[in-house]
Every structure is written in C-alpha cells, then in structure tokens.
C-alpha positions as CSV (number, residue, x, y, z in Angstrom):
1,M,-14.4,-67.0,47.0
2,V,-17.7,-66.5,47.3
3,P,-18.5,-64.8,50.4
4,R,-20.0,-66.4,53.3
5,S,-23.0,-64.0,53.7
6,G,-25.4,-65.2,51.1
7,S,-23.4,-67.8,49.7
8,A,-26.1,-70.4,49.0
9,D,-28.1,-67.6,47.1
10,R,-25.3,-67.2,45.0
11,V,-24.5,-70.7,44.4
12,Y,-28.1,-71.1,43.6
13,D,-27.9,-68.4,41.2
14,T,-24.8,-69.7,39.5
15,L,-26.2,-73.1,39.5
16,R,-29.5,-72.0,37.7
17,Q,-27.9,-70.1,35.4
18,G,-25.7,-73.2,34.4
19,I,-28.9,-74.9,33.7
20,L,-30.7,-72.7,32.1
21,D,-28.0,-71.6,29.4
22,G,-27.0,-75.5,28.9
23,T,-23.6,-75.4,31.1
24,Y,-25.3,-78.2,32.9
25,A,-26.7,-80.4,30.1
26,P,-30.1,-82.7,31.0
27,G,-28.9,-85.9,33.0
28,A,-25.7,-84.3,34.2
29,R,-24.6,-85.2,37.9
30,L,-24.2,-82.3,40.5
31,G,-21.8,-83.3,42.9
32,E,-21.7,-81.3,46.3
33,A,-18.2,-82.2,46.5
34,D,-17.3,-81.1,43.3
35,L,-19.4,-78.2,43.2
36,A,-18.0,-76.9,46.6
37,D,-14.6,-76.9,44.9
38,S,-15.2,-75.3,41.7
39,L,-17.2,-72.5,43.4
40,G,-15.2,-72.0,46.4
41,V,-17.8,-72.4,49.2
42,S,-18.0,-75.2,51.7
43,R,-20.9,-78.0,50.8
44,T,-23.5,-76.7,53.3
45,P,-24.6,-73.9,51.0
46,V,-24.4,-76.1,47.6
47,R,-26.7,-78.4,49.2
48,E,-29.2,-75.7,50.4
49,A,-29.1,-74.9,46.4
50,L,-29.6,-77.8,45.3
51,R,-32.3,-78.5,47.6
52,R,-34.0,-75.5,46.3
53,L,-33.6,-76.3,42.5
54,G,-34.8,-79.8,43.2
55,S,-38.0,-77.9,44.8
56,E,-38.2,-76.3,41.5
57,G,-38.6,-79.1,39.2
58,L,-34.9,-78.5,37.9
59,L,-32.8,-81.1,39.2
60,A,-34.0,-84.8,40.5
61,T,-32.5,-86.9,42.9
62,L,-31.7,-90.3,42.4
63,P,-31.0,-92.8,45.3
64,N,-27.0,-93.3,45.5
65,K,-26.5,-91.5,42.4
66,G,-26.8,-87.8,44.2
67,A,-28.5,-84.9,42.1
68,R,-28.7,-84.5,38.1
69,V,-29.8,-82.1,35.9
70,R,-33.6,-83.1,35.4
71,T,-35.0,-84.7,32.2
72,W,-38.7,-85.1,31.2
73,T,-39.9,-88.0,29.1
74,A,-42.4,-87.7,26.1
75,G,-45.2,-88.4,28.5
76,E,-44.2,-86.1,31.1
77,L,-43.8,-83.4,28.6
78,G,-47.2,-84.2,27.0
79,D,-48.7,-83.3,30.6
80,I,-46.9,-80.3,31.1
81,F,-48.4,-79.1,27.9
82,D,-51.8,-79.8,28.8
83,L,-51.6,-78.6,31.8
84,R,-50.0,-75.4,30.9
85,A,-52.5,-74.9,27.9
86,L,-55.5,-75.2,30.9
87,L,-53.9,-72.8,33.3
88,E,-52.6,-70.2,30.8
89,G,-55.8,-70.0,28.8
90,H,-57.5,-69.3,32.1
91,A,-54.9,-66.6,33.1
92,A,-55.4,-65.2,29.4
93,A,-59.3,-64.8,30.0
94,R,-58.7,-63.2,33.3
95,A,-56.2,-61.0,32.0
96,A,-58.2,-59.9,29.0
97,A,-61.1,-58.7,31.7
98,R,-58.4,-56.9,34.1
99,V,-55.5,-55.7,31.9
100,T,-54.2,-52.1,32.8
101,D,-52.8,-49.6,30.2
102,A,-49.4,-50.2,32.0
103,D,-49.7,-54.1,31.4
104,L,-50.5,-53.4,27.8
105,G,-47.5,-50.9,27.1
106,F,-45.5,-53.3,28.8
107,M,-46.5,-56.4,26.8
108,N,-46.6,-54.4,23.9
109,D,-43.1,-53.6,24.2
110,L,-42.0,-57.2,24.9
111,V,-44.1,-58.9,21.6
112,S,-42.4,-55.9,19.5
113,R,-39.0,-57.0,20.7
114,M,-39.7,-60.6,20.1
115,E,-41.0,-60.2,16.4
116,A,-37.8,-57.8,16.0
117,A,-35.5,-60.6,17.1
118,T,-37.2,-63.2,14.6
119,E,-37.6,-61.1,11.6
120,E,-36.8,-62.7,8.3
121,G,-33.1,-62.7,7.5
122,V,-32.7,-62.1,11.5
123,S,-30.1,-65.1,13.2
124,P,-32.3,-65.3,16.0
125,D,-30.8,-64.9,19.7
126,I,-32.7,-67.7,21.3
127,D,-31.4,-66.8,24.7
128,L,-32.9,-63.6,24.0
129,I,-36.1,-64.8,22.8
130,T,-36.5,-67.3,25.6
131,E,-36.0,-64.2,28.0
132,L,-38.9,-61.8,26.5
133,N,-41.1,-65.0,26.1
134,G,-40.8,-65.8,29.6
135,A,-41.6,-62.3,30.6
136,F,-44.5,-62.0,28.0
137,H,-46.1,-65.0,29.7
138,G,-45.4,-63.9,33.1
139,A,-47.0,-60.5,32.3
140,I,-50.2,-62.2,31.7
141,V,-50.2,-64.4,34.3
142,T,-49.7,-61.2,36.7
143,A,-52.4,-59.4,34.6
144,S,-54.9,-62.2,35.2
145,G,-54.9,-60.9,39.2
146,N,-55.0,-64.6,40.2
147,S,-52.3,-64.8,43.3
148,L,-52.1,-68.7,43.0
149,L,-51.2,-68.7,39.4
150,P,-47.6,-67.6,39.5
151,E,-46.4,-70.4,42.0
152,L,-48.5,-73.1,39.8
153,M,-47.2,-71.8,36.7
154,N,-43.4,-71.5,37.8
155,S,-43.7,-75.4,38.6
156,L,-44.6,-76.2,35.1
157,I,-42.8,-73.8,32.9
158,H,-39.1,-75.1,32.9
159,V,-37.1,-72.3,30.8
160,P,-34.6,-75.2,29.5
161,V,-37.9,-76.7,28.0
162,V,-38.9,-73.3,26.2
163,S,-35.5,-72.7,25.3
164,H,-35.0,-76.0,23.6
165,T,-38.6,-75.8,22.1
166,Y,-37.2,-72.7,20.4
167,R,-34.1,-74.4,19.1
168,L,-36.1,-77.0,17.3
169,Y,-38.5,-74.5,15.3
170,S,-37.9,-73.9,12.0
171,P,-37.4,-69.8,11.1
172,A,-40.8,-70.0,9.9
173,R,-42.4,-72.0,12.7
174,M,-40.6,-69.4,15.2
175,R,-42.5,-66.4,13.1
176,Q,-45.3,-68.3,13.4
177,S,-45.0,-68.3,17.1
178,M,-44.5,-64.6,17.3
179,R,-47.5,-63.8,15.4
180,Q,-49.5,-65.7,18.0
181,H,-47.8,-63.6,20.6
182,R,-49.4,-60.7,18.6
183,E,-52.8,-61.9,18.6
184,L,-52.9,-63.1,22.0
185,L,-51.9,-59.2,22.9
186,D,-54.7,-58.5,20.2
187,A,-57.0,-60.1,22.3
188,V,-56.4,-59.2,25.6
189,T,-56.5,-55.3,24.5
190,A,-59.7,-56.1,23.0
191,G,-60.9,-57.1,26.7
192,D,-62.4,-60.4,25.0
193,P,-61.8,-63.3,27.2
194,A,-63.0,-65.9,25.0
195,W,-60.8,-64.7,22.1
196,A,-57.5,-64.3,24.7
197,E,-58.2,-67.9,25.9
198,A,-58.4,-69.5,22.5
199,V,-55.5,-68.2,21.3
200,M,-53.6,-69.0,24.4
201,R,-54.5,-72.6,24.4
202,V,-53.4,-72.9,20.5
203,H,-50.1,-70.9,21.1
204,V,-49.2,-73.5,23.9
205,L,-50.5,-76.6,22.2
206,S,-49.0,-75.9,18.9
207,A,-45.6,-76.4,20.7
208,R,-46.5,-79.6,22.2
209,P,-45.9,-82.1,19.1
210,V,-42.3,-80.2,18.2
211,L,-41.1,-81.2,21.9
212,V,-42.6,-84.3,22.3
213,G,-42.2,-85.6,19.0
214,A,-38.4,-84.7,19.9
215,A,-39.0,-86.8,23.3
216,H,-40.4,-89.9,21.6
217,D,-37.5,-90.1,18.9
218,T,-35.0,-89.8,21.8
219,E,-36.2,-92.4,23.9
220,R,-36.5,-94.6,20.6
221,A,-33.0,-94.1,19.8
222,A,-32.0,-95.0,23.3
223,G,-34.1,-98.3,23.0
224,E,-32.1,-99.3,20.0
225,L,-28.8,-98.9,21.4
C-alpha cells in the first residue's frame, strides 16, 4: 500500500518509469480505477499523476477514452526534431562560450561511458545509453546558462522517443552517434560556438530520418489493414 503522504508523487514516478521503460506501451490505456487498484491507492493521486504526465506530453487524453500513452505521427516527429535542432544548436553555441571546467569534466565522463557502452563487440544497454545521452544533452543545456531552455527542451525531448531511436540504430550507426557526442564535446571544449552549434544540429537531424521513416512505415501498414 502506497502511503497516503506523497502518494501522488509516488504514483507519478511509478507510471512515468513504466512509460519510459515500455511497461506501458504507446497507445496503452491508463484507467484511473485499474491503476488505483493495482497501485493500492485511491483514484485522487492517480488522477493527479495522470494530469502531470499529460502536461509533460507523455499521455494523451481522448474524449470518452481516458488517458493513453502518447504516440506521435511521422509529421509530429519531424517537427520535434526540427525544433530540437534549433534549440539544442543554440544551447550548444552558448555552452561553448560559457562552459566551466567542472561542466567539461562531467560531460567527458558521460561521453566516455557512452563510448564504452557502444564499443564494437559489446551488447549495448539501451536503457543505460538513453540515460547517459539524456544527461549529456541536459548538461549542454545547463551549461548554456539560458534559464528558459530546460523547460522548453523537456517539452520536446521525450525519453521514449530517444530510446526507440537507439533501438532502431544498427551498431555502426550507434557508434557514429557516439562519435558525434565526442566531436560536440571537442567543439565546446575549444570554446567555438559556431562549431558546437553545427555539430549539435547535425547530431540531432541525423536521427530524424530513422524515427520518422519508421513512423511512416507504421502508418502505411496501418492504412493497409
């Protein structure tokens, strides 16, 4: 039984983790009553948790159908990546002009761990790589010094999307992504805003056709049923 105190936070954490790790698949319905029973809480904290997840873009609420785990069309995914390229490119440029030695040490550790996790012959741990990737991109945004960017990026970077992208990558494409991280770190370390922005834009947009293409395939298959 989840304690009454802080139960909404606990339910939120449980549901969010379930969405991120695939326990609740895209399109899955999350009913208040069923969740309250399975989590051992009243419907009030469940309702609050669903509201918060909806505000983050992880859930969609449909008339007469309740909350469902969010899915994205190919067009929506394309728009997400285009906006990410603009915002993260801007963040990288600012970070290159403002980064501290402590920031660089933290980023280098993250990049090194991602490289080790994707070495040839190593079976990649997608969950770990997704976590490290999120921390690295977050560190770039933080180092930019723009207080508005974190909230904007949180609304665009959906961890399930990132994780799914990595699952679609071949081992060679995965290692290419990691090399882009290393070049981005080199650009930021060099204090070169133009280089950092260019590398970040290429890095983000190079993932765009992989996921958008897969979404197009899914939509075509659904249309043929």
